[in-house]
KEPA-525359 format. One record per residue (C-alpha): residue in one letter; x, y, z. Coordinates in steps of 0.02 Angstrom, whole numbers, plus 50000, padded with zeros to 5 digits. Layout:
BEGIN
AXYZ;...
// end
This chain:
BEGIN
X472744797348014;X473234797147830;X471454801347776;X471594817947870;X473164822147772;X472264817247613;X470854829447652;X472064843747674;X472994837947519;X471414840147414;X471214857547487;X472994861947439;X472774855247263;X471184865347247;X472154880847301;X473484877047171;X472134875447038;X471344892447073;X473064900647088;X473664894446918;X474894882046997;X475894896347076;X476404890247247;X476564907247331;X474744911447288;X474154893947332;X474914896147506;X473864911847529;X472244903047482;X472754888047588;X473064899047741;X471394907747710;X470474891047697;X471264885147860;X470704900747952;X468934898047890;X468974879847946;X469634884848117;X468404899348134;X467214890248255;X468664887348374;X469174905448359;X467404911148402;X467394899848555;X469064906848611;X468434924748584;X466924921248695;X468074914448829;X469134930348821;X467574941148835;X467014931648990;X468764932949063;X468804951749031;X467174953949125;X467844945749283;X469624952449264;X469304967349381;X468804955349521;X470374945049495;X471464960649497;X470604966549657;X470984949849741;X472804950449683;X472944968249745;X472344962749917;X473814950849931;X475084961949844;X476824961149920;X476474945050017;X477424931349928;X477464917750059;X476784900950004;X475284900750119;X474694917850062;X474934913549879;X473934897649901;X472554907249988;X472524920049847;X472434906249716;X470994897749806;X470064914249819;X470284917349632;X469714899749592;X468154902149699;X467814918549609;X467964909749440;X466744896449498;X465484909049564;X465514918049396;X465374902049294;X467084904149212;X468194889449167;X469984895649150;X470424881049037;X469014884548913;X470134896548817;X471524883548806;X470444870048726;X470344878648555;X472234880848556;X472504862548599;X471354857248458;X472244868848336;X473974862048378;X473824845248287;X472974854048141;X474424866348127;X475644851648128;X474674843847985;X474684860247889;X476574861847898;X476734843647844;X475704847947690;X476864862347649;X478464852647686;X477964837647581;X477514845247412;X477694829147312;X476504819247422;X475184832747446;X475384845547307;X475624834447154;X475044818047077;X476794810847062;X476524797347193;X474824791847127;X475474778347009;X477044773547103;X476974770947291;X478874770547300;X479144786147195;X479954796447332;X481064782447397;X481674777247225;X482024794947167;X482794800247333;X484024785947317;X484394790747136;X484614808847189;X485924804247321;X486884794647187;X486704808747060;X487334822147180;X488854811347214;X489214811147027;X488954829947012;X490064833347162;X491484823147089;X491234831546918;X491544849046986;X493094857946919;X493784866747072;X495054877146976;X493664886146879;X492784892547034;X493134910547082;X493944905047243;X494284889747349;X492994896247473;X491654896747336;X492054878847285;X492034872747465;X490374881447494;X489584873147343;X490214855947396;X489504859047569;X487834863647489;X487774847147392;X488244837547550;X486744845547635;X485594840247492;X486214822447506;X485864822147692;X484094829047665;X483794815547535;X484244801947659;X486084800447621;X487264792947750;X489094798147754;X490374784247738;X492064783947822;X492984782647658;X493324797847549;X493614800547364;X495384803347298;X495084822047304;X494484821047484;X492614822447453;X491394813947571;X490484798947497;X488644796847536;X487534781847510;X485654780647531;X485004775247701;X483464764047686;X482914769247861;X482974787847822;X481474798947855;X480874801947678;X479674815547734;X481194826847747;X481774822047571;X480344829647474;X480934847747474;X482684842847415;X481984831047283;X480764844347221;X482214856647210;X483224844447104;X481754840846988;X481324859146959;X483024867746965;X484254853746928;X484364856446740;X484494875346753;X485834874546889;X486854862146788;X486744872546630;X487394887846722;X488834878046799;X489274870346631;X489264887146542;X490454894046674;X491584878846653;X491334873446834;X490694855946800;X491074842246675;X489814836046548;X489714819746647;X488514828146769;X487314833546630;X487294816046558;X486944808446728;X485504820646761;X484674815946595;X484964797346624;X484074798046792;X482634807346708;X482284819846847;X481774833446724;X480304823046662;X479334826946821;X479584845846822;X477884849846745;X476984839346876;X477564850147021;X476944867647069;X477884883147013;X478964887547163;X479904901747082;X479514920247082;X480754926946957;X482444921847026;X481704918647199;X481504900147235;X480384895247381;X481184877947390;X482834885247448;X483244890047627;X483614908347664;X485494910447674;X486754924647671;X487764914247547;X486334910747427;X484924920647348;X484904937047444;X483104940547394;X482614925247496;X483184934547652;X481604944947635;X480604930147700;X481374929747877;X481254948847878;X479404948447837;X479144934347962;X479834945948096;X478834961248038;X477174952148026;X477434943148191;X477894959448277;X476354968748216;X475274953448248;X475724953848433;X475334972548436;X473634970248356;X473214955048461;X473604964948619;X472634980048561;X471054970648518;X471134959148669;X470834974248780;X472504972748869;X473454987248790;X474254999148915;X473594988849061;X474514981149207;X474044968549337;X474064971349525;X475934968449529;X476274981449395;X476684968949258;X476024972949083;X474574962149027;X474984953248864;X476714946448894;X477794962148889;X479404964048790;X479714945548761;X478034942448677;X478124958248573;X479934957248516;X480694940848576;X479434929348493;X479534937948322;X481434936448331;X481304917848370;X480074915748225;X481284924348106;X482714913148164;X481634897748132;X481294904347956;X483144901647918;X482984883247963;X481634879147835;X481324881847651;X480624898347594;X478924890147566;X478734887047753;X479154905247792;X477974911447656;X476554901147728;X476924907947902;X476854925847834;X475174923047747;X474464914547901;X475014928948014;X474304942247899;X472624933347882;X472624930248070;X472844948948102;X471364952647987;X470314939648077;X470744947248246;X470194964648188;X468554958248117;X468134947848272;X468564962548384;X467274973048291;X465944959448290;X466294952348464;X467234966048557;X468164961548716;X467764973548859;X469204984648910;X469634983949094;X469635001649163;X470175009049329;X468325011949369;X467984993349346;X469404988749462;X468845001649592;X467064994849585;X467694976949607;X468764982549753;X467274990949834;X466184975649807;X467494964449885;X467614975450039;X465724975650054;X465664956750050;X466984955750185;X465914966650301;X464334956350279;X463624949350440;X463894931250473;X462424919750505;X462274907950652;X460924894750651;X460624884650807;X459464869650808;X458854862950976;X457544850851039;X455834857751079;X456014854951266;X457814861251278;X457824878051370;X459704878951403;X459944892951275;X458504903851333;X459644915851426;X460994916351292;X461694933951264;X462874939451125;X464014953951165;X465524962351091;X467154956051159;X469004955851123;X469294939951027;X469454924751137;X470314933851279;X469514931451450;X468984947551536;X467854953751674;X466254959851593;X464894969651681;X463284960451643;X462314976751643;X463354983251497;X463064968151387;X461944971351239;X460694957251214;X460504950251039;X458914941450986;X459274922850964;X457914913050876;X457954894350907;X457394880550790;X456524865050852;X456694848350766;X454914850150700;X455174867050619;X455114866650429;X455794883850397;X457564888850438;X457654904150547;X459324913250542;X459964925650670;X461354937550622;X462734943150736;X464234954350709;X465814947850623;X466544933450724;X468184942350743;X467324955350853;X466144944150951;X466064932051096;X464614921451157;X464194918551340;X462924906651414;
// end
């Protein structure tokens, strides 16, 4: 499995190279490369949607026939009828799901590439297999020193000091720190490195410390909020030596390694906002070019998911953007924008038919015609069997017994097959619901 990650890692490093080591641009090229790689699956899915659109009127006509009947037996009958219709038209309803299932593990890999910048976006681990573990442990120890070096009286308020301590505690947890029961004399939580920690989660926090640690310390020291002990410890651990080996995560004061927060860099709040906006318009465009805009099924429900898919999902995506670093949100934005462009292009090249009222009416008419078709009865008898010679088919009233005047019965021609006949001869009678057979 690691070789797959390595392949995507080389793609990411290539994107960083052509973007001048700027991570925000590299994420765009990376998202573009992934859409190109996944293009064959997208084409297959588009073909499946086209086929589905062609038989959609027939499905809607079947659902309309059973509209308002919600008992289990009727619903099962409707489902079977739809399945038979799919089979007759050569459509596999799961064919459109296969590309999505194949994309899922690839998407998981892509987010791993973005969330683990040291392993997949730099060469820092090339010469030292334990680079992340060793430096994550050192980072937990360093943050403990910095936390205890803070001068609480020089912060603007107790709330500001408590918020900064809480921020450092969070970094220590991300780096694999485990809280101990004992506290410092000033009541601070003590963390020590946990050897069993998931170091995949540590890379963002470690990258943040390598790139921003010196600058953050200098600002704190100039404001008199931290003792010089913290600066000495940072230099002793040598985190700053690796800064040039990592991508440039900053756009001015905006740092993609940080999580969006109302207590941090307010510019970073633009990322969840743009996640919502792009996701919202993506659902609009996807619905428009899938041929389902302004359409409803036989039960009156909008095709395409309705309010939840158009508004609810973008809101959920924006909330998730607060849980991850800005880099994850930025990648999601690029991927959504490129995905919208791909949808427009594919809709022009391989348009999905729009289901119209005329199509539904035609399907409804065809279904009624099929229901009125005459049923076929084939009777095979021995050559010397004459017991059916006087057989007469007449209209009756179901299976109810009644006195019938023989003179009013209308004979139907019944052609018999002998065992030696090679060709099948079929005789048609009226629908079985309106017939009875007398010998």
